[in-house]
C-alpha positions in Angstrom: -23.8 7.1 6.4 -20.2 5.9 6.1 -19.5 2.5 7.5 -16.2 2.9 9.5 -15.5 -0.9 9.4 -15.6 -1.0 5.6 -12.1 -1.0 4.0 -11.9 1.8 1.5 -8.6 0.7 0.0 -6.3 3.2 1.6 -2.8 2.5 3.0 -1.8 3.3 6.5 1.4 4.8 7.8 2.4 1.4 9.2 1.9 0.0 5.8 4.2 2.6 4.2 6.9 2.0 6.8 6.6 -1.7 6.3 6.9 -1.3 2.6 10.0 1.0 3.0 11.7 -1.6 5.2 11.0 -4.3 2.6 12.5 -2.1 -0.1 15.7 -1.5 2.0 16.0 -5.2 2.7 15.5 -6.1 -0.9 18.2 -3.6 -2.0 20.5 -5.0 0.7 19.9 -8.5 -0.5 20.7 -7.4 -4.1 24.0 -5.9 -2.8 23.0 -2.3 -3.6 24.3 0.2 -1.0 21.9 3.1 -0.5 24.7 5.2 1.0 27.0 4.8 -2.0 24.1 5.6 -4.5 23.2 8.7 -2.6 26.8 9.9 -2.2 27.7 9.4 -5.8 27.9 12.4 -8.1 24.9 11.1 -10.2 22.9 10.6 -7.0 23.7 14.1 -5.8 22.7 15.5 -9.2 19.4 13.7 -9.1 18.7 14.8 -5.5 19.4 18.4 -6.4 17.2 18.2 -9.5 14.3 16.8 -7.5 14.8 19.3 -4.7 14.7 22.1 -7.3 11.5 20.8 -8.8 9.9 20.5 -5.3 11.0 24.1 -4.5 9.6 25.4 -7.8 6.3 23.5 -7.2 6.0 25.0 -3.7 6.8 28.6 -4.6 5.0 28.7 -7.9 1.8 26.8 -7.1 1.4 25.7 -3.5 2.6 28.5 -1.2 -0.1 31.0 -1.8 -3.1 28.6 -1.4 -1.4 27.0 1.6 -0.8 30.4 3.3 -4.5 31.4 2.6 -5.8 28.2 4.1 -3.5 28.5 7.1 -3.9 32.2 7.8 -7.5 32.8 6.8 -9.2 29.5 7.5 -7.3 27.7 10.2 -6.1 30.7 12.2 -8.9 33.1 11.3 -11.9 30.9 11.7 -11.0 27.7 13.7 -8.4 29.0 16.1 -10.1 32.3 17.0 -13.4 30.5 17.7 -11.6 27.8 19.7 -9.8 30.4 21.8 -13.1 32.3 22.3 -14.8 29.1 23.4 -12.0 28.1 25.8 -12.0 31.6 27.3 -15.7 31.4 27.8 -15.4 28.0 29.5 -12.6 29.3 31.7 -14.7 32.3 32.8 -17.8 30.0 33.3 -19.7 31.9 30.6 -21.9 30.2 28.1 -20.3 29.2 24.9 -21.7 29.2 21.4 -20.7 25.5 20.9 -24.3 24.5 21.2 -25.1 26.3 18.0 -23.1 23.7 16.1 -24.7 20.6 17.7 -27.3 18.8 15.7 -30.9 19.3 16.7 -33.2 16.3 17.2 -37.0 16.8 16.8 -39.2 14.2 18.6 
């Protein structure tokens, strides 16, 4: 069994935001303007290069598996069963949610 109080070394969203704020403050202290770096021709070229790489990664490798997971797993299995169970609850019919609960033998 996993102990939820045990720290597994991950970083939280708050930690990422705090780290981002620290980086911005450090750059400000060093006199580096993020706006001027981003608006410079070199900055725009780098941003366009990275955006093109991300686009290629999405369309070449990630789009098909993501669409499969979304359409066939999330919508096809989870969402349809959830809608069926909610409809059964609304109509006061029995649901099949009990089939998924663990069984305890005494």
